[in-house]
C-alpha positions as CSV (number, residue, x, y, z in Angstrom):
1,M,52.0,24.6,-20.5
2,A,52.5,23.5,-24.1
3,Q,50.2,22.8,-26.9
4,G,50.3,21.4,-30.4
5,T,49.0,18.7,-32.8
6,V,50.0,15.1,-32.3
7,S,52.0,13.9,-35.3
8,R,52.8,10.4,-34.3
9,F,53.3,8.1,-31.3
10,V,56.7,6.9,-30.2
11,I,57.4,3.6,-28.5
12,N,60.2,2.1,-26.4
13,P,62.0,-1.0,-27.4
14,E,59.5,-3.2,-25.4
15,G,56.7,-1.8,-27.6
16,D,55.0,0.4,-25.1
17,V,53.8,3.8,-26.2
18,D,55.7,6.3,-24.1
19,G,55.0,9.5,-25.8
20,F,54.4,11.3,-29.0
21,I,55.9,13.9,-31.4
22,L,54.0,17.1,-32.0
23,S,53.8,18.6,-35.5
24,D,56.5,21.2,-34.6
25,G,58.9,18.3,-33.8
26,S,58.7,18.5,-30.0
27,L,59.0,15.2,-28.2
28,V,56.5,14.7,-25.4
29,H,57.2,11.9,-22.9
30,F,54.5,10.1,-20.8
31,P,55.0,7.0,-18.6
32,P,54.9,3.7,-20.6
33,H,52.5,2.0,-18.1
34,L,49.9,4.6,-19.3
35,G,50.5,4.0,-23.0
36,T,47.2,2.1,-23.5
37,Q,45.3,5.0,-21.9
38,L,47.3,7.5,-24.0
39,V,46.4,6.0,-27.3
40,A,42.7,5.8,-26.2
41,A,42.7,9.5,-25.3
42,V,44.5,11.0,-28.3
43,R,45.2,10.2,-31.9
44,P,47.6,11.6,-34.5
45,G,46.0,14.8,-35.8
46,D,44.4,15.7,-32.4
47,A,45.2,19.1,-30.9
48,V,46.5,18.7,-27.3
49,Q,47.3,20.8,-24.3
50,I,50.1,19.5,-22.1
51,A,51.0,20.4,-18.5
52,G,54.4,19.3,-17.3
53,F,57.9,20.5,-17.6
54,M,60.6,20.8,-20.2
55,D,63.8,18.9,-19.5
56,G,67.3,20.2,-20.3
57,S,67.1,18.8,-23.9
58,G,63.9,20.6,-24.7
59,D,61.7,17.4,-24.4
60,V,58.4,17.8,-22.5
61,K,57.7,15.5,-19.6
62,A,53.9,15.5,-19.5
63,R,52.0,15.4,-16.2
64,Q,48.6,16.0,-17.8
65,I,47.4,15.8,-21.4
66,V,44.1,17.3,-22.6
67,N,42.7,16.4,-25.9
68,Q,41.3,19.7,-27.1
69,R,38.8,18.0,-29.5
70,T,37.2,15.7,-27.0
71,G,38.1,17.3,-23.7
72,Q,39.4,13.9,-22.5
73,Q,42.2,14.3,-19.9
74,L,45.0,11.9,-18.9
75,F,47.1,12.4,-15.8
76,D,50.4,10.9,-14.9
77,Q,50.0,8.5,-12.0
78,P,52.1,5.7,-10.6
79,P,51.6,2.1,-11.9
80,P,49.1,0.0,-10.0
81,R,50.7,-2.0,-7.2
82,D,48.6,-5.1,-7.7
83,V,49.8,-5.7,-11.3
84,P,53.0,-7.8,-11.2
85,R,55.9,-7.0,-13.5
86,P,57.6,-9.8,-15.3
87,P,60.9,-10.9,-13.8
88,P,64.0,-9.3,-15.3
89,A,64.9,-12.5,-17.2
90,L,61.7,-12.3,-19.2
91,R,61.4,-8.6,-19.9
92,G,63.1,-9.0,-23.3
93,A,61.3,-12.2,-24.3
94,G,59.2,-10.5,-27.0
95,L,61.9,-8.5,-28.6
96,V,63.0,-9.2,-32.2
97,R,66.1,-8.4,-34.2
98,L,65.6,-5.1,-36.1
99,S,67.7,-2.8,-38.3
100,A,67.1,0.9,-38.9
101,E,68.8,3.8,-40.7
102,G,67.9,7.3,-41.5
103,E,68.3,11.0,-40.7
104,V,68.2,12.0,-37.0
105,M,65.3,14.3,-36.2
106,R,65.9,14.5,-32.4
107,V,68.3,13.2,-29.8
108,T,66.8,11.6,-26.8
109,T,68.1,12.0,-23.3
110,A,68.3,10.0,-20.1
111,R,67.1,11.3,-16.7
112,R,70.3,13.4,-16.1
113,G,70.1,15.0,-19.5
114,E,72.8,12.8,-21.1
115,P,72.1,11.6,-24.7
116,D,70.7,8.1,-24.9
117,G,69.5,7.7,-28.4
118,V,67.8,9.3,-31.4
119,V,64.4,9.6,-33.1
120,L,64.7,9.3,-36.9
121,R,62.7,11.3,-39.3
122,N,60.5,8.3,-40.0
123,G,59.7,8.0,-36.2
124,T,61.9,5.1,-35.5
125,V,63.5,5.2,-32.0
126,I,67.1,4.0,-31.6
127,K,68.2,3.7,-27.9
128,L,71.7,3.5,-26.6
129,T,73.0,3.4,-23.1
130,P,74.3,6.9,-22.0
131,G,77.8,5.5,-21.7
132,T,77.7,4.0,-25.2
133,A,76.2,7.2,-26.6
134,Q,79.3,9.1,-25.6
135,Q,81.3,7.2,-28.3
136,F,79.0,8.7,-31.0
137,V,78.7,12.4,-30.1
138,S,79.3,13.5,-33.7
139,L,76.3,11.4,-34.8
140,L,73.9,12.4,-32.0
141,R,72.7,15.6,-33.7
142,P,69.7,16.5,-35.9
143,G,70.5,15.9,-39.6
144,A,73.1,13.2,-39.0
145,S,72.7,10.0,-41.0
146,V,72.8,6.9,-38.7
147,A,72.2,3.2,-38.8
148,A,71.7,0.6,-36.1
149,T,70.9,-3.0,-35.5
150,G,69.6,-4.3,-32.2
151,Y,66.5,-5.8,-30.5
152,G,63.2,-4.2,-30.1
153,T,59.6,-4.0,-31.4
154,R,57.7,-2.9,-34.5
155,N,54.0,-2.5,-34.0
156,Q,51.1,-0.3,-35.2
157,Y,52.4,2.7,-33.2
158,G,56.0,2.6,-34.4
159,E,59.4,1.0,-34.2
160,A,62.0,1.1,-31.5
161,L,65.2,-0.8,-30.8
162,Q,67.9,-1.1,-28.2
163,A,71.1,-0.9,-30.4
164,T,73.7,-3.6,-30.3
165,A,75.6,-2.0,-33.2
166,F,75.5,1.7,-34.2
167,G,77.1,4.1,-36.6
168,T,76.6,5.4,-40.1
169,P,75.0,3.4,-42.9
170,G,77.4,0.7,-44.0
171,N,79.8,1.3,-41.1
172,L,78.4,0.0,-37.8
173,T,80.3,-0.4,-34.6
174,R,79.6,-3.4,-32.5
175,L,78.6,-2.3,-29.0
176,Y,78.7,-5.5,-27.1
177,S,80.9,-8.5,-27.6
178,N,78.2,-11.1,-26.8
179,F,75.7,-9.8,-29.5
180,P,76.0,-10.3,-33.3
181,N,76.6,-7.2,-35.3
């Protein structure tokens, strides 16, 4: 069990809230299909209690979140079966071209614990594929200065992008030949 104060929400490149950062810098993940319920249950500044487990990178995978101010509880549960998902060809239809740069606060990890992106000090999430992230090991550490361009979402909860170019400010490496730098 963990507890802390919600500092800010984090989103995925599609714009779904999929977690939050606690005031101590801890990153708490929650399924994106429950993002609407999460933002209804807690707000930045709320003290929360979290039941779940810590992954190999120190991130918390929440199974239950309790707002200590209101007593409201949110449980991890599978997405409803009767709500159709968009076909793969349409999943990125709402993404826009974004650029970001700043200091790395946290490195994010994929399911097997391999690095797959960063959270900047300003809360922006930059995602990389785990294979691509291996090219940038020296930049995937807290305190590193990074920059990226890619496609994602900026909304009232934050900014996140899937990088198509990544590196240091002024020195980006193109990641995919079929996307502009």
